[in-house]
C-alpha positions as CSV (number, residue, x, y, z in Angstrom):
1,M,-118.7,-17.5,6.6
2,T,-117.7,-21.4,7.3
3,T,-117.3,-23.0,11.0
4,V,-113.4,-22.3,10.4
5,D,-113.4,-18.6,10.2
6,A,-116.5,-18.0,12.5
7,T,-113.5,-18.7,15.6
8,W,-111.9,-15.9,14.4
9,T,-114.4,-13.1,14.6
10,H,-112.5,-10.8,15.9
11,P,-108.9,-11.7,14.4
12,R,-105.6,-11.0,15.7
13,L,-102.4,-11.8,14.9
14,R,-99.5,-12.6,17.7
15,A,-98.0,-10.6,19.8
16,G,-94.0,-11.7,17.8
17,V,-95.7,-11.3,14.5
18,V,-94.4,-7.8,12.8
19,L,-95.2,-6.4,9.6
20,G,-92.8,-4.6,7.1
21,P,-93.0,-2.0,4.8
22,G,-93.6,-2.8,1.1
23,Q,-90.4,-3.1,-1.2
24,W,-90.6,-3.5,-4.8
25,R,-89.4,-6.6,-6.2
26,G,-89.4,-6.7,-10.0
27,E,-92.8,-5.6,-11.1
28,K,-94.3,-6.3,-7.9
29,L,-94.8,-4.6,-4.5
30,V,-93.9,-7.0,-1.5
31,H,-93.9,-6.9,2.3
32,H,-91.8,-8.9,4.7
33,V,-93.7,-10.5,7.6
34,K,-91.6,-11.8,10.8
35,D,-92.8,-14.5,13.0
36,S,-90.1,-13.6,15.8
37,E,-90.9,-16.8,18.0
38,T,-90.3,-19.5,15.2
39,G,-87.5,-17.5,13.1
40,W,-89.5,-17.5,9.8
41,F,-89.7,-14.2,7.5
42,Y,-92.8,-14.2,5.1
43,R,-93.4,-12.5,1.8
44,V,-97.1,-11.0,1.2
45,G,-98.4,-9.2,-1.2
46,P,-99.9,-5.6,-0.7
47,R,-103.2,-6.9,-0.6
48,E,-102.5,-9.5,2.0
49,H,-100.7,-6.9,3.8
50,F,-103.6,-4.3,3.9
51,L,-105.9,-7.5,5.6
52,L,-102.9,-8.5,8.1
53,S,-102.2,-5.2,9.4
54,R,-105.8,-4.7,10.6
55,M,-105.9,-8.1,12.5
56,D,-105.7,-6.3,15.6
57,G,-108.3,-7.5,17.6
58,T,-110.8,-4.7,17.5
59,R,-112.2,-5.7,14.1
60,T,-114.4,-8.2,13.4
61,V,-114.0,-10.0,10.0
62,D,-116.8,-8.1,8.5
63,D,-115.1,-4.7,9.3
64,I,-111.9,-5.9,7.7
65,G,-113.9,-7.0,4.6
66,T,-115.6,-3.6,4.2
67,E,-112.6,-2.0,4.3
68,Y,-111.0,-4.0,2.2
69,A,-114.0,-3.5,-0.4
70,T,-113.4,0.3,0.2
71,T,-110.2,0.2,-0.2
72,Y,-109.6,-2.3,-3.4
73,Q,-113.2,-2.3,-4.9
74,R,-113.8,-6.2,-4.6
75,R,-115.4,-7.9,-2.0
76,L,-113.8,-10.7,-0.1
77,G,-116.1,-14.1,-0.5
78,P,-115.8,-17.0,2.0
79,E,-113.6,-18.8,-0.2
80,N,-111.3,-16.1,0.4
81,W,-111.1,-15.8,4.0
82,Q,-111.2,-19.8,4.0
83,Q,-107.7,-19.7,2.3
84,L,-106.3,-16.7,4.3
85,F,-107.0,-18.2,7.6
86,G,-105.7,-21.6,6.7
87,M,-102.9,-20.1,5.5
88,L,-102.5,-18.3,9.0
89,H,-103.1,-21.7,10.6
90,R,-100.6,-23.4,8.9
91,R,-98.2,-20.5,9.4
92,Q,-99.3,-20.5,13.2
93,L,-99.5,-16.5,13.2
94,L,-103.3,-16.2,15.2
95,D,-103.1,-15.3,18.5
96,G,-105.1,-18.0,20.5
97,A,-105.2,-20.5,17.8
98,T,-101.6,-21.9,17.6
99,D,-100.6,-25.9,18.0
100,P,-97.0,-26.1,20.4
101,E,-95.8,-28.8,18.2
102,A,-96.6,-27.3,14.9
103,I,-94.8,-24.2,16.2
104,A,-91.4,-27.0,17.1
105,R,-91.6,-27.6,13.3
106,L,-91.8,-24.4,12.0
107,T,-88.9,-23.5,14.5
108,A,-86.8,-26.1,13.1
109,S,-86.8,-25.9,9.9
110,A,-86.2,-21.9,9.8
111,A,-83.0,-23.3,12.1
112,E,-82.5,-25.9,8.9
113,G,-82.7,-23.3,6.5
114,A,-80.1,-20.8,8.1
115,A,-77.7,-23.7,8.4
116,K,-78.0,-24.8,4.9
117,A,-76.9,-21.3,4.5
118,R,-73.7,-21.8,6.5
119,R,-71.8,-24.3,4.1
120,G,-70.8,-24.1,0.7
121,P,-67.5,-24.3,-0.8
122,L,-67.1,-21.0,-1.9
123,S,-69.0,-19.3,1.0
124,A,-69.5,-20.4,4.4
125,R,-70.4,-19.1,7.9
126,L,-69.5,-20.1,11.6
127,R,-71.3,-19.0,14.0
128,L,-69.9,-17.3,17.3
129,F,-72.5,-16.2,19.3
130,D,-75.9,-14.2,19.7
131,P,-75.1,-10.9,20.8
132,D,-78.8,-9.5,20.9
133,R,-78.4,-9.3,24.8
134,L,-75.2,-7.2,24.6
135,F,-76.1,-5.1,22.2
136,T,-79.5,-4.4,24.7
137,R,-77.3,-3.5,27.7
138,L,-74.7,-1.3,25.7
139,L,-77.4,0.5,23.7
140,P,-78.4,2.9,26.7
141,R,-74.5,3.8,27.2
142,L,-74.0,4.5,23.4
143,G,-77.5,6.3,22.7
144,P,-75.8,9.8,22.4
145,L,-73.7,8.5,19.3
146,F,-76.9,7.7,17.4
147,S,-77.7,11.6,17.6
148,W,-77.3,13.9,14.9
149,W,-74.7,16.2,17.7
150,F,-72.6,13.0,17.1
151,V,-73.0,12.1,13.4
152,V,-72.4,15.4,11.8
153,P,-69.2,16.5,13.4
154,A,-67.9,12.3,13.0
155,L,-69.3,12.9,9.4
156,L,-66.8,15.7,9.0
157,A,-64.1,14.1,10.5
158,V,-64.6,10.9,8.0
159,L,-64.2,13.5,5.0
160,A,-61.3,15.1,6.1
161,V,-59.5,11.9,6.8
162,T,-60.4,11.2,3.3
163,G,-59.4,14.2,1.9
164,Y,-55.9,13.5,3.7
165,V,-55.5,10.3,1.9
166,A,-56.2,11.9,-1.1
167,L,-54.3,14.8,-0.8
168,H,-51.5,12.3,0.1
169,L,-52.3,9.3,-1.6
170,S,-48.9,9.6,-3.7
171,D,-46.5,9.7,-0.8
172,L,-48.5,7.1,1.1
173,T,-48.3,4.8,-1.7
174,D,-44.9,5.1,-2.1
175,R,-44.3,4.7,1.7
176,V,-46.5,2.1,2.2
177,G,-45.3,0.1,-1.0
178,G,-41.2,0.7,-0.6
179,G,-38.9,-0.8,1.7
180,H,-38.9,-3.3,4.3
181,R,-41.5,-3.9,7.0
182,P,-40.6,-6.0,10.1
183,L,-42.6,-8.7,11.4
184,A,-44.4,-6.6,14.4
185,A,-45.3,-3.5,12.2
186,I,-46.9,-6.4,9.7
187,V,-48.7,-8.4,12.9
188,A,-49.8,-5.0,14.5
189,A,-51.3,-4.2,10.7
190,V,-53.2,-7.1,10.4
191,V,-54.8,-7.5,14.0
192,I,-56.1,-3.8,14.0
193,T,-57.8,-4.7,11.0
194,W,-59.8,-7.4,11.9
195,V,-60.6,-5.3,15.2
196,I,-61.6,-1.8,12.9
197,V,-63.8,-5.2,10.7
198,F,-65.3,-6.5,13.9
199,L,-66.5,-2.6,15.1
200,H,-67.4,-2.3,11.0
201,E,-69.8,-5.1,11.5
202,C,-71.0,-4.8,15.1
203,A,-72.0,-0.9,14.1
204,H,-74.4,-2.9,11.5
205,G,-75.5,-4.6,14.7
206,L,-75.8,-1.8,16.8
207,T,-77.4,0.4,13.9
208,C,-80.7,-2.6,13.4
209,R,-81.0,-2.9,17.3
210,H,-81.0,0.6,17.4
211,F,-83.9,1.2,15.2
212,G,-85.7,-2.1,17.1
213,G,-85.1,-4.9,15.0
214,R,-83.0,-8.2,16.9
215,V,-79.6,-9.1,15.7
216,T,-79.7,-13.2,15.6
217,E,-75.5,-13.6,15.4
218,I,-71.9,-13.0,14.8
219,G,-69.9,-15.1,13.5
220,V,-66.8,-15.6,10.6
221,M,-67.6,-15.9,7.0
222,W,-65.7,-17.7,4.5
223,R,-66.9,-15.8,1.1
224,F,-63.6,-17.2,-1.5
225,P,-61.2,-15.9,-1.2
226,L,-61.5,-13.9,1.9
227,L,-62.4,-14.6,6.0
228,A,-63.9,-11.9,8.1
229,P,-66.4,-11.3,10.8
230,Y,-70.2,-11.1,10.2
231,C,-73.6,-9.6,11.6
232,K,-76.9,-11.3,10.9
233,V,-79.2,-8.4,10.6
234,D,-82.3,-9.7,9.4
235,D,-85.0,-7.7,11.0
236,I,-83.3,-4.8,7.9
237,V,-86.4,-6.2,6.0
238,L,-88.9,-4.4,8.8
239,F,-87.4,-1.1,8.3
240,T,-88.3,2.0,6.3
241,P,-86.0,2.7,3.4
242,R,-84.0,5.4,5.3
243,R,-83.4,3.3,8.1
244,R,-82.7,0.5,6.0
245,V,-79.9,3.1,4.2
246,A,-78.2,4.0,7.7
247,T,-78.0,0.2,8.6
248,A,-76.1,-0.4,5.5
249,F,-74.1,2.5,6.0
250,A,-73.3,2.2,9.8
251,G,-70.3,-0.1,8.6
252,V,-68.5,1.9,6.6
253,F,-69.2,4.7,8.8
254,V,-67.4,3.2,11.8
255,S,-64.5,2.0,9.6
256,M,-63.9,5.5,8.2
257,L,-64.1,6.8,11.9
258,A,-62.0,4.6,13.7
259,L,-59.2,5.7,10.9
260,V,-59.0,9.2,12.6
261,P,-56.8,8.1,15.1
262,F,-54.4,7.5,12.5
263,A,-54.4,10.6,10.5
264,A,-53.6,12.1,13.7
265,I,-50.4,10.2,14.1
266,R,-50.0,10.6,10.6
267,V,-50.0,14.3,10.6
268,W,-48.2,14.7,14.1
269,A,-46.2,11.6,15.0
270,E,-42.3,11.9,14.5
271,P,-41.2,9.9,11.5
272,G,-40.8,6.3,12.5
273,A,-42.7,2.9,13.0
274,L,-45.6,4.2,14.4
275,R,-45.8,6.6,11.8
276,D,-45.2,3.9,9.1
277,L,-48.1,1.9,10.8
278,A,-50.7,4.6,10.8
279,G,-50.1,5.1,7.1
280,T,-50.5,1.9,6.2
281,M,-53.7,1.7,7.8
282,L,-55.0,5.1,6.2
283,L,-54.0,3.9,3.2
284,F,-55.8,0.4,3.0
285,G,-58.7,1.5,5.4
286,T,-59.6,3.9,2.6
287,A,-59.4,1.7,0.0
288,T,-60.9,-0.7,1.7
289,A,-64.2,1.3,2.4
290,A,-63.9,2.5,-1.1
291,L,-64.1,-1.0,-2.3
292,N,-67.4,-1.1,0.3
293,L,-69.3,1.6,-1.6
294,V,-69.4,0.3,-5.4
295,P,-72.4,-0.3,-6.0
296,F,-71.4,-3.0,-8.2
297,L,-70.1,-5.8,-5.5
298,R,-73.0,-6.7,-3.0
299,L,-71.3,-4.8,-0.3
300,D,-72.4,-2.5,1.9
301,G,-72.9,0.2,-1.1
302,Y,-74.9,-2.2,-3.1
303,H,-77.3,-3.0,-0.3
304,M,-77.3,1.2,0.4
305,L,-78.2,1.5,-3.0
306,S,-80.8,-1.1,-3.2
307,H,-82.5,0.6,-0.3
308,A,-82.7,4.2,-1.0
309,L,-84.6,2.8,-4.3
310,N,-86.5,0.6,-1.9
311,L,-85.8,-2.3,-4.1
312,A,-85.6,-5.9,-2.3
313,D,-82.8,-7.1,-4.8
314,L,-81.3,-4.6,-6.7
315,R,-78.8,-6.9,-8.9
316,S,-80.7,-9.8,-9.1
317,D,-84.1,-8.2,-10.6
318,S,-82.1,-6.1,-12.9
319,Y,-81.1,-9.5,-14.2
320,R,-84.9,-10.6,-14.2
321,F,-85.4,-7.9,-16.2
322,W,-82.6,-8.0,-19.1
323,G,-83.6,-12.0,-19.1
324,R,-87.5,-10.9,-19.9
325,L,-86.5,-8.0,-22.0
326,L,-84.2,-10.0,-24.6
327,R,-86.3,-12.9,-24.5
328,G,-89.4,-11.0,-25.2
329,G,-88.9,-7.7,-26.1
330,P,-90.3,-5.0,-24.4
331,R,-93.6,-6.6,-24.5
332,A,-92.3,-8.4,-21.7
333,V,-91.4,-5.9,-19.3
334,V,-94.7,-3.8,-19.4
335,A,-95.6,-4.9,-16.3
336,Y,-93.0,-2.9,-14.8
337,R,-93.7,0.4,-13.6
338,R,-91.6,3.2,-15.7
339,R,-89.0,3.4,-12.7
340,E,-87.8,0.5,-12.1
341,R,-87.8,0.1,-15.8
342,L,-85.3,3.1,-16.0
343,V,-83.0,1.7,-13.0
344,Y,-83.1,-1.9,-13.7
345,A,-82.0,-1.2,-17.3
346,G,-79.3,1.5,-16.3
347,Y,-78.0,-0.8,-13.6
348,G,-78.2,-3.8,-15.7
349,L,-75.9,-1.8,-18.3
350,A,-73.4,-0.3,-15.5
351,S,-73.2,-3.5,-13.9
352,A,-71.9,-5.2,-17.5
353,V,-69.4,-2.6,-18.4
354,F,-67.9,-2.6,-14.9
355,A,-67.8,-6.4,-15.0
356,V,-66.1,-6.4,-18.4
357,T,-63.7,-3.7,-17.5
358,V,-62.7,-5.1,-14.4
359,L,-62.0,-8.8,-16.0
360,T,-60.4,-7.1,-19.0
361,L,-57.7,-5.8,-16.4
362,L,-57.7,-8.9,-14.5
363,V,-57.1,-11.2,-17.6
364,R,-54.2,-8.6,-19.1
365,L,-52.5,-8.1,-15.8
366,W,-52.6,-12.5,-15.3
367,Y,-51.7,-13.0,-18.8
368,A,-48.4,-10.4,-18.6
369,S,-47.5,-12.8,-15.5
370,L,-47.8,-16.0,-17.0
371,A,-46.1,-15.4,-20.3
372,G,-43.1,-14.2,-18.3
373,W,-43.0,-17.3,-16.1
374,V,-44.3,-20.1,-19.3
375,G,-44.2,-18.3,-22.5
376,A,-47.2,-16.5,-24.6
377,G,-48.2,-20.2,-25.7
378,W,-49.0,-21.7,-21.9
379,A,-50.2,-18.5,-21.1
380,V,-52.7,-18.9,-23.7
381,A,-53.7,-22.3,-22.9
382,V,-53.7,-21.8,-19.2
383,L,-56.3,-19.0,-19.5
384,V,-58.5,-21.2,-21.8
385,A,-58.6,-23.8,-19.2
386,E,-59.8,-21.6,-16.2
387,A,-62.2,-19.4,-18.6
388,V,-64.1,-23.1,-19.1
389,L,-63.7,-24.1,-15.6
390,L,-65.4,-20.8,-14.1
391,L,-67.9,-21.3,-17.3
392,A,-68.7,-25.0,-15.5
393,L,-68.5,-23.1,-12.2
394,A,-71.1,-20.7,-12.7
395,G,-73.5,-22.9,-14.4
396,H,-73.2,-25.1,-11.7
397,L,-73.7,-22.6,-9.2
398,A,-76.8,-21.0,-11.6
399,R,-78.7,-24.4,-11.4
400,R,-78.3,-24.7,-7.6
401,R,-79.4,-21.5,-7.3
402,R,-83.1,-22.3,-9.8
403,A,-83.0,-25.2,-7.5
404,A,-83.3,-23.2,-4.4
405,D,-85.3,-21.0,-5.1
406,G,-87.7,-23.4,-6.2
407,G,-87.7,-24.3,-2.2
408,A,-88.6,-22.6,0.7
409,P,-85.5,-21.5,3.0
410,G,-83.1,-19.1,1.3
411,G,-80.0,-17.7,2.7
412,G,-78.4,-15.4,4.8
413,G,-76.8,-11.9,4.7
414,E,-74.9,-8.9,6.8
415,A,-76.4,-5.7,5.8
416,A,-79.2,-6.1,3.9
417,P,-79.8,-9.8,4.3
418,T,-81.8,-12.0,2.7
419,P,-83.5,-13.6,6.2
420,G,-82.1,-17.1,6.8
421,A,-85.9,-18.8,6.8
422,E,-88.1,-16.9,4.3
423,R,-91.1,-18.2,2.1
424,D,-93.5,-16.6,-0.3
425,I,-97.4,-17.0,1.4
426,G,-99.3,-17.4,-1.4
427,A,-102.1,-14.9,-2.7
428,T,-105.3,-15.2,-1.7
429,A,-106.8,-11.8,-1.6
430,E,-105.2,-10.6,-5.0
431,G,-108.0,-9.4,-8.0
């Protein structure tokens, strides 16, 4: 052992360092490591996770090395320990071996990475406040809402509302689509919708806090062409798959639960403005919840599926899988487990079918509208011009994403985020 290593004979990670369970990212199993003080999230392999999880101050380096050799049939040499401790020192993750200036630099770089994720012409975020203290105060009062005594009846109520909307879909559509709506009714519907969306995001945050995570911000997100609230729950990557699914589902669950009073009004109220408003909220609220659950859009349903399969990024990894498969054939994907090969292949094909179907319907609808306004020839010209612009934009965004993948900080997210500042820790113990 070197003199540097000898100063950590009983290594201990800092109290704010949290290790997460494994998730599959392509053909590799990765673990997230959170540094609560600086705000950084790091990704490590299973062997690094094995070593870090045993740095609790009760084991010596030799003890950890013996456990590692027993598990992986490989003994770490001095150069491996030197590399590991050097990495931990650079990230300021070891207790008793921190530099205040280095921690300040790491904190600043994490904040800078999160700020970069908020800017962009098609996607931007405006942070409003840190809700963690508010959620911490609310949780003791809301604790019963997380018990099965509440969840099961609430789920039954949500299913009842869904069934009611399905049975009365034709009537609801006719009522909403026909007739003039007074301005007061339109304003009321918009305000109520925003309140429900806000509760949707708070449900993600409260569930994350209930499972021990920290909720760092609530704000307003611009994702072309929509403007909506968001809640950052980066700590979801530290949860078990079941808790990640529950956190992702909480938003849709609360959104549908908020429609129960409107279903009661629609059933029992006399015909009039209030009953029409209830029907509008039921129709659009249920449609929005259904859209949220579509697993091919990066919304709650997608994240629920990804978490249920214990995959870090189902869509991106599916695209990467298909890229390797098309370029190199079956030999290029032999490193993937059989389950991941089936999942990525199936999801990639289903995503392509979904995208082509939606795009075809949108193009037909837009062509029919344009042809009625400017004629068939100009309609084709406009569609071709739009296609060229979209392809150029897609190429530009793809280049930016590839460039960003080579850098350090990543982007933020809501129900199933990539943390605002995330970096891979280089392999130090791989065989």
